[in-house]
C-alpha positions in Angstrom: -11.3 -0.5 50.8 -13.7 -3.3 49.6 -17.3 -3.0 48.8 -18.6 -4.0 46.3 -20.4 -0.8 45.5 -18.2 2.2 45.3 -19.8 4.6 44.1 -18.3 8.2 42.7 -19.9 10.0 46.5 -18.0 7.4 48.3 -14.9 9.3 46.7 -15.4 12.8 48.4 -17.5 11.7 51.7 -14.4 9.0 53.0 -11.0 9.8 50.8 -10.4 13.3 52.0 -10.2 11.8 55.8 -7.3 9.8 54.7 -4.1 10.9 55.7 -2.0 12.8 53.2 0.8 10.5 51.6 -1.2 6.9 52.3 -1.6 4.8 49.6 -5.7 4.4 48.8 -6.5 1.2 47.5 -9.9 0.4 46.3 -11.6 -2.8 45.4 -14.9 -2.1 43.5 -17.6 -4.4 42.1 -20.1 -2.5 40.3 -20.9 1.6 39.3 -17.4 1.1 37.8 -17.7 4.7 35.5 -18.5 6.2 38.0 -16.7 6.0 40.5 -13.4 6.5 38.3 -14.4 9.8 37.6 -14.6 10.8 40.7 -10.9 9.0 41.8 -10.0 10.5 38.9 -10.3 13.6 39.5 -9.8 13.8 43.4 -6.9 12.6 42.8 -5.2 15.0 40.1 -6.8 17.5 43.4 -5.2 16.5 46.2 -1.9 14.1 44.4 -3.0 11.6 46.2 -1.6 7.6 45.3 -5.0 5.4 44.5 -5.0 2.0 42.4 -8.4 1.0 41.8 -9.4 -2.2 40.8 -12.6 -4.6 40.2 -13.3 -7.6 41.1 -17.3 -9.9 40.4 -16.6 -12.3 43.6 -17.1 -9.6 46.2 -19.4 -8.9 49.4 -18.4 -7.9 52.1 -17.4 -4.3 53.1 -14.6 -4.1 54.8 -11.6 -1.5 55.4 -7.9 -2.9 56.1 -5.7 0.4 57.6 -1.8 -0.6 56.9 -2.3 -3.5 57.2 -2.8 -4.1 61.0 -6.0 -3.6 61.1 -9.4 -4.5 59.2 -13.1 -3.5 60.1 -16.3 -4.6 58.8 -19.0 -2.4 57.9 -22.5 -3.4 58.6 -23.7 -1.7 54.9 -21.8 -0.2 51.6 -20.2 3.1 52.5 -21.5 4.2 49.2 -24.5 4.1 51.7 -22.6 5.2 55.2 -26.3 4.5 57.5 -27.8 7.0 55.3 -30.7 4.9 55.1 -30.4 2.9 58.9 -28.3 2.0 60.6 -25.0 0.0 60.7 -22.0 -1.2 62.8 -18.5 -1.2 61.6 -16.8 -4.1 63.3 -13.4 -4.9 63.9 -11.8 -7.9 62.8 -9.6 -9.1 65.1 -9.4 -12.8 66.3 -9.6 -13.7 62.1 -7.8 -11.3 60.2 -5.1 -13.5 59.1 -7.5 -15.5 57.6 -9.7 -12.2 56.3 -6.8 -10.3 55.2 -5.3 -13.2 52.7 -8.6 -13.5 51.6 -9.1 -10.1 50.1 -5.4 -10.2 49.2 -6.1 -13.0 47.0 -8.9 -11.1 44.8 -6.7 -7.6 45.4 -4.0 -9.6 43.7 -6.6 -11.5 40.5 -8.4 -8.3 40.6 -8.8 -6.3 37.1 -6.4 -2.8 37.6 -8.9 -0.2 36.2 -6.5 3.3 37.6 -3.0 3.5 39.3 -1.8 6.9 40.1 
C-alpha cells in the first residue's frame, strides 16, 4: 500500500483481508506514530510479515498486488469512501512506470518497522 495518510484505522480495516503468509509493505507519510502502534499490534497478533517505510514525496494512493497488478485509489485508504464516493482504478498501460516510481520511493524511504 502507498498512501501518505495511512493511520491506525487502516490496519484494522484492510490488513485482516490480506492472505495469510503474504508480505505486507506500507509506504506512508504522515500519522506515523498512530500507524506504527497499530501495525505492531496487528503483526504480533497475526504473525504477519510487515514492513513500513516513510517518504515525504508521496501524493497519490496505490495498492500493488504481488508485483503484478496495481490499483490507484481516488481517496485515501484511511477514509475508504466514508466521506464521499471514490474509485479504485486498475493501472494497466502505465503499470511498469508506476511500479518503478514507487519501488524507487520504497528504496529511498526511511525504514520505520520490519517484522
